[in-house]
C-alpha positions in Angstrom: 16.9 -6.2 -16.3 13.4 -5.5 -15.0 14.1 -7.4 -11.8 17.3 -5.4 -11.2 15.3 -2.2 -11.7 12.6 -3.3 -9.2 15.2 -4.3 -6.7 17.0 -1.0 -6.9 13.7 1.0 -6.5 12.7 -1.1 -3.4 16.2 -1.1 -2.0 16.7 2.7 -2.1 13.3 3.3 -0.6 13.8 0.7 2.2 17.2 2.2 3.1 15.6 5.6 3.5 12.7 4.1 5.6 15.2 2.8 8.2 17.8 5.5 8.0 17.5 6.2 11.8 18.8 2.7 12.6 22.3 4.0 11.7 22.3 5.3 15.3 22.6 1.7 16.4 24.1 -0.2 13.5 26.8 0.9 11.0 25.6 2.1 7.6 27.6 -0.6 5.8 26.3 -3.4 7.9 22.7 -2.1 7.6 22.9 -1.7 3.9 24.3 -5.2 3.4 21.6 -6.7 5.6 18.8 -4.8 3.9 20.1 -5.8 0.5 20.3 -9.6 1.3 17.0 -9.5 3.0 15.3 -7.8 0.1 16.9 -10.3 -2.4 15.4 -13.1 -0.3 12.0 -11.5 -0.2 11.9 -10.9 -4.0 13.1 -14.5 -4.4 9.9 -15.6 -2.6 7.9 -14.2 -5.6 9.0 -17.2 -7.7 10.2 -19.9 -5.4 7.9 -22.9 -5.3 9.6 -24.2 -2.2 8.5 -21.0 -0.4 4.8 -21.3 -1.4 4.9 -25.0 -0.5 5.6 -23.9 3.1 2.0 -22.8 3.1 0.3 -25.1 0.6 1.7 -28.3 2.1 -0.1 -27.5 5.4 -3.1 -25.4 4.4 -6.1 -26.4 2.2 -8.3 -23.4 1.5 -11.1 -23.6 -1.2 -9.9 -22.4 -4.6 -6.4 -21.5 -3.4 -3.5 -22.8 -5.4 0.1 -23.2 -4.2 1.3 -20.3 -6.4 -1.2 -18.0 -4.7 1.0 -18.0 -1.6 4.0 -16.6 -3.5 4.9 -13.0 -2.6 4.2 -10.4 -5.2 5.7 -7.2 -6.7 2.9 -5.0 -7.8 3.3 -1.8 -9.9 1.1 0.9 -8.5 1.1 4.6 -9.1 4.7 5.7 -9.7 6.1 2.9 -7.6 6.0 -0.7 -6.5 4.6 -2.7 -3.6 6.2 -6.0 -2.4 4.0 -8.1 -0.1 2.7 -11.6 0.8 -0.2 -13.3 2.6 0.2 -14.3 6.2 -2.0 -15.8 9.0 -1.8 -14.2 12.4 -0.5 -16.7 14.9 -1.1 -19.4 12.3 -4.9 -18.8 12.6 -6.5 -19.3 9.1 -9.4 -17.0 10.2 -7.0 -14.1 10.6 -5.4 -13.5 7.2 -3.4 -10.3 6.6 -1.0 -9.0 3.9 2.6 -8.2 5.0 3.6 -5.1 3.1 7.4 -5.7 3.1 8.7 -2.9 0.9 7.4 -0.1 -1.3 8.6 2.7 -3.5 7.1 5.8 -5.0 4.9 8.5 -3.5 2.5 6.8 -1.0 -1.2 6.8 -2.0 -2.7 4.7 0.7 -6.2 4.7 -0.6 -5.0 3.4 -3.9 -2.6 1.0 -2.3 -5.3 -0.5 -0.1 -7.6 -1.0 -3.1 -4.8 -2.7 -5.0 -4.0 -5.0 -2.0 -7.6 -6.0 -1.5 -7.9 -6.9 -5.2 -4.5 -8.8 -5.4 -5.2 -11.0 -2.4 -9.0 -11.1 -2.7 -9.1 -14.9 -2.6 -7.8 -14.8 1.0 -10.1 -12.0 2.2 -7.4 -10.4 4.2 -8.5 -8.3 7.2 -5.4 -6.1 7.6 -2.2 -4.9 6.1 0.9 -5.0 8.3 3.9 -2.8 7.8 7.3 -2.5 9.6 7.9 1.0 10.7 10.9 2.9 12.1 10.9 4.4 15.5 10.6 7.3 15.6 8.4 7.3 12.5 10.0 8.1 9.2 7.8 11.1 8.5 5.4 9.2 6.2 1.7 9.6 7.0 -0.1 6.2 7.6 -3.8 5.6 7.7 -5.2 5.1 11.2 -3.8 1.8 12.5 -2.6 0.0 15.6 0.7 -1.3 16.8 0.9 -5.1 16.8 4.5 -5.7 18.1 7.5 -3.6 19.0 11.0 -4.7 18.3 13.6 -4.0 21.0 17.4 -4.1 20.6 20.4 -3.5 22.9 24.1 -4.1 22.4 25.3 -7.0 24.5 28.4 -5.3 26.0 26.2 -2.4 27.1 23.6 -4.6 28.8 26.4 -6.5 30.5 27.7 -3.3 32.2 24.6 -3.0 34.5 25.1 -4.2 38.1 23.7 -7.8 38.6 21.3 -9.1 41.2 23.6 -11.4 43.2 20.7 -13.7 44.4 19.7 -14.3 40.8 21.5 -16.8 38.6 21.2 -18.5 35.2 21.7 -22.3 35.2 22.5 -24.1 31.9 19.8 -26.4 30.6 20.8 -29.2 28.3 17.4 -30.7 27.7 15.0 -28.8 25.4 12.1 -31.1 26.3 12.5 -30.5 30.0 12.7 -26.7 29.2 9.6 -26.8 27.0 7.6 -28.7 29.7 8.6 -26.0 32.3 7.7 -23.2 29.9 4.3 -24.8 29.3 3.7 -25.1 33.0 4.5 -21.4 33.6 2.4 -20.4 30.6 -0.6 -22.3 31.9 -0.3 -20.5 35.2 0.1 -17.2 33.4 -3.0 -17.9 31.2 -5.2 -18.4 34.2 -4.3 -14.9 35.3 -4.1 -13.2 31.9 -6.3 -15.2 29.5 -6.6 -12.5 26.8 -2.8 -11.8 26.6 -2.0 -15.5 26.8 -3.9 -16.1 23.6 -1.6 -13.6 21.8 1.7 -15.1 23.1 2.8 -18.5 21.9 5.1 -20.3 24.4 8.3 -21.7 22.9 8.2 -25.4 22.2 10.9 -28.1 22.3 11.9 -27.4 18.7 12.3 -23.7 19.4 14.4 -24.4 22.5 16.5 -27.0 20.7 17.5 -24.3 18.3 18.5 -22.2 21.3 20.7 -24.9 22.5 22.5 -25.0 19.1 22.9 -21.4 18.3 22.2 -19.3 21.4 21.5 -19.8 25.1 19.1 -21.9 27.2 19.0 -21.2 30.9 16.8 -21.9 33.9 16.5 -18.8 36.1 17.0 -19.3 39.9 16.5 -16.9 42.8 18.2 -17.9 46.0 18.7 -21.3 44.4 15.0 -21.8 43.7 13.9 -22.2 40.0 11.7 -19.3 39.0 11.8 -19.1 35.3 13.5 -19.7 32.0 15.4 -17.5 29.5 16.4 -18.6 25.9 17.9 -16.9 22.9 18.7 -18.1 19.3 20.9 -16.6 16.7 18.2 -15.4 14.2 17.1 -12.5 12.2 14.0 -10.4 12.7 13.4 -9.1 9.1 16.9 -7.7 8.2 18.2 -7.3 11.8 20.4 -10.2 13.0 21.1 -10.8 16.7 20.5 -13.0 19.7 16.7 -13.1 19.5 14.8 -13.6 22.8 12.9 -16.8 22.0 11.5 -17.2 25.5 11.6 -15.3 28.7 9.2 -16.4 31.3 9.0 -15.9 35.0 6.6 -18.0 37.0 3.6 -15.9 38.0 4.4 -16.6 41.7 7.6 -14.5 41.3 6.3 -11.8 38.9 6.0 -8.2 39.9 9.4 -7.9 41.5 11.3 -6.4 38.6 13.4 -9.6 38.1 13.1 -10.0 34.4 15.4 -7.1 33.5 18.1 -8.6 35.7 17.7 -11.9 33.8 18.3 -10.2 30.5 21.4 -8.4 31.9 22.8 -11.6 33.3 22.3 -13.4 30.0 24.1 -10.5 28.2 26.9 -10.8 30.7 27.4 -14.5 29.9 27.3 -13.7 26.1 29.8 -10.9 26.7 32.2 -13.2 28.4 31.9 -15.5 25.4 33.1 -12.7 23.1 29.7 -11.7 21.7 29.7 -8.2 23.2 29.5 -6.3 19.9 26.4 -8.1 18.8 22.8 -7.3 19.9 20.0 -8.9 21.9 16.8 -8.3 20.0 13.2 -9.5 20.3 9.5 -8.8 19.5 7.0 -7.8 22.2 3.2 -7.7 21.8 1.7 -4.3 22.1 -0.6 -5.4 25.0 2.4 -6.9 26.9 3.1 -3.7 28.8 5.2 -5.4 31.5 7.6 -7.0 29.0 8.0 -3.7 27.1 8.9 -2.0 30.4 11.3 -4.8 31.2 13.1 -4.6 27.8 13.5 -0.8 28.1 14.6 -1.1 31.7 17.2 -3.8 30.8 18.7 -1.5 28.2 16.9 -2.6 25.0 14.9 0.3 23.7 12.2 0.0 21.0 13.7 0.5 17.5 10.9 -0.7 15.2 7.2 -1.4 15.2 4.9 -3.7 13.3 1.6 -1.8 12.6 -1.7 -3.1 11.4 -3.9 -1.1 9.1 -7.5 -2.3 8.6 -8.7 -3.3 5.2 
């Protein structure tokens, strides 16, 4: 009974936080997705298989496997649901993912509780997922980590194409990964700080794209210039064709080609009958070019991950 009560509190609060997404997704679909996502997150408070995803690969002094379980914490007149994470898998950059909450926000109290609950990890930040525009709740001073962009496939497919640009099927995820690594290395030599924040897709990622999404080399006038890949995934509670990799070789960047790549990929998905679904993806806050590309392609920003310092 207690668990049902906790779920209902967190569910109603989360629905309210993301009410504005009804401009993009139907209320019934959104409510169903939030409900199943929240059930999964609450399940990670007691699932040893979930904590093993961390403990089987991480050995931190004094930390037990159950310490990686997510937690529901009563605080004030509400609840906090969160779990420990490591930014870009870097054990020196721990943070707490605040997934859901209920009650009247008291951020000073909440921060103190979070510091205490996860003290063994010495987290540096709290991360929260925020609606865009913001949902009217006052946050402590923080910074945007990533933005989430979404556009309906049949809408993206309506934009005029660039005839000289084509997407060519790739059937070898290893070949694709090698090409991505080559492009990323060239990009890193020009943008070393941003390259550290962006993890290139590997062969495993791209094999998933072959199975559930799209995997294409990009050509311009029949010359290979990049790669575009999607996989059918979820970002939190939003399902869609997630952009796993879009990379244009630096020799061809700066020409505004990337938005045409996204539109061409949408056109192919639309022909395959996927037009009512969305193309979604996360973009690092410092990656200004990719943010402009997504918006220009017809994928506006709908959500943000924000970091608040502890």
